C-alpha positions as CSV (number, residue, x, y, z in Angstrom):
1,M,0.0,0.0,0.0
2,E,1.2,3.5,-0.9
3,P,1.9,5.8,2.1
4,L,-0.4,8.6,2.7
5,K,1.5,11.8,1.8
6,I,0.5,15.0,3.6
7,S,2.0,18.4,2.9
8,T,1.9,20.8,5.8
9,G,2.8,23.8,3.7
10,T,5.9,24.4,5.7
11,I,8.3,27.0,4.3
12,C,12.0,26.5,4.9
13,I,14.1,29.7,4.7
14,P,17.9,29.3,5.0
15,V,19.3,31.8,7.6
16,E,22.6,33.5,7.3
17,R,24.1,35.9,9.9
18,D,27.0,38.0,8.7
19,G,27.5,35.8,5.7
20,E,27.6,32.5,7.7
21,A,24.9,29.9,7.5
22,T,23.3,29.4,10.9
23,G,20.3,27.1,10.1
24,V,16.9,27.0,8.5
25,L,13.9,28.9,9.7
26,K,10.7,26.7,9.3
27,L,7.3,28.2,9.3
28,T,3.9,27.0,8.4
29,P,1.9,30.1,7.9
30,G,-1.3,28.2,6.9
31,D,-1.4,26.4,10.3
32,V,-4.0,27.9,12.5
33,N,-1.9,27.1,15.6
34,F,1.1,28.9,14.1
35,A,-1.1,31.8,13.1
36,N,-2.5,32.0,16.6
37,R,0.9,32.0,18.2
38,Y,2.1,34.6,15.7
39,M,-0.8,36.9,16.5
40,Q,-0.2,36.5,20.2
41,L,3.4,37.5,19.7
42,L,2.4,40.7,18.0
43,T,-0.1,41.6,20.8
44,A,2.4,40.7,23.5
45,F,5.1,42.7,21.6
46,D,3.0,45.8,21.6
47,T,2.0,45.5,25.2
48,K,5.6,44.9,26.4
49,Q,6.9,47.7,24.2
50,K,4.5,50.2,25.8
51,E,5.4,49.1,29.3
52,L,9.1,49.3,28.7
53,L,9.0,52.6,26.8
54,E,7.3,54.1,29.9
55,R,10.1,52.7,32.1
56,M,12.7,53.8,29.6
57,G,11.3,57.4,29.8
58,Q,11.7,57.3,33.6
59,C,15.3,56.2,33.2
60,E,16.0,58.9,30.6
61,A,14.5,61.6,32.9
62,S,16.7,60.5,35.7
63,H,19.8,60.1,33.5
64,D,20.0,56.4,34.5
65,K,22.0,54.9,31.6
66,A,22.4,51.6,33.3
67,G,18.7,51.3,33.7
68,E,18.1,52.1,30.0
69,V,20.5,49.3,29.0
70,S,18.9,46.9,31.4
71,I,15.4,47.7,30.0
72,A,16.7,47.2,26.4
73,A,18.2,43.8,27.4
74,E,14.9,42.8,29.1
75,F,13.0,43.7,25.9
76,F,15.3,41.7,23.7
77,A,15.1,38.7,26.0
78,F,11.3,39.0,25.9
79,V,11.3,39.1,22.1
80,N,13.7,36.1,21.9
81,G,11.4,34.1,24.1
82,Q,8.4,35.0,22.0
83,I,10.2,34.1,18.8
84,D,11.1,30.7,20.3
85,Y,7.5,30.2,21.4
86,V,6.2,30.9,17.9
87,F,8.9,29.3,15.7
88,G,10.4,26.7,18.0
89,E,12.9,26.5,20.8
90,G,16.4,27.8,19.7
91,T,15.1,29.8,16.8
92,S,16.2,33.2,18.3
93,A,19.7,31.8,19.0
94,M,19.9,30.6,15.4
95,L,18.8,33.9,14.0
96,F,20.7,36.4,16.3
97,G,23.3,34.4,18.2
98,E,24.2,36.4,21.3
99,V,23.8,39.8,19.6
100,C,20.9,42.1,20.3
101,T,20.4,45.0,18.0
102,T,17.1,46.6,16.9
103,E,18.2,46.4,13.3
104,M,18.4,42.6,13.4
105,Y,14.9,42.2,14.8
106,Q,13.6,44.6,12.3
107,Q,15.2,42.6,9.5
108,F,13.6,39.4,10.8
109,F,10.1,40.8,11.2
110,T,10.3,42.7,7.9
111,A,11.2,39.4,6.1
112,V,8.7,37.1,7.9
113,T,5.6,39.3,8.2
114,P,4.8,39.5,4.4
115,I,5.2,35.7,4.1
116,F,2.8,35.2,6.9
117,Q,0.3,37.8,5.7
118,Q,0.3,36.4,2.1
119,A,-0.3,32.9,3.2
120,R,-3.0,33.9,5.8
121,S,-4.9,36.1,3.3
122,G,-5.3,33.0,1.1
123,N,-6.5,30.9,4.0
124,V,-9.0,33.5,5.3
125,E,-10.5,33.8,1.8
126,R,-10.7,30.0,1.5
127,Y,-12.5,29.6,4.8
128,T,-14.9,32.6,4.4
129,R,-16.2,32.0,0.9
130,Q,-19.5,30.2,0.4
131,S,-19.0,26.5,0.7
132,N,-20.5,24.2,-2.0
133,G,-20.6,21.3,0.5
134,G,-17.0,20.1,0.2
135,V,-14.9,19.2,3.1
136,M,-12.5,22.1,3.8
137,E,-12.4,23.0,0.1
């Protein structure tokens, strides 16, 4: 008997950091569970950013440079944890190593968000159009 072959729609993106291959980012944007985790990440990101920006403002007002750096490190650790939650444990280390710069995170989200949005728009359309009685057309 032939094996049942199922395609999950996983996209594999080779990752290079400073010209060196560090691994492969795997994402399945059509997976509802992945989409849910990704949307949770965006919400958590916004909430945490607002909280930390307020604290950062307090540090700036009191000229507390050590506090500013500590808050930035806290934010990057938070984002790394969220990335690992969404994409799998160890993903943030593969992407960024031990380096934390705003530019790196912007590069990551700028690259990944359109892939996710494009795949999700197709799925939303598929699930919201009128069904003709087929199973998950």
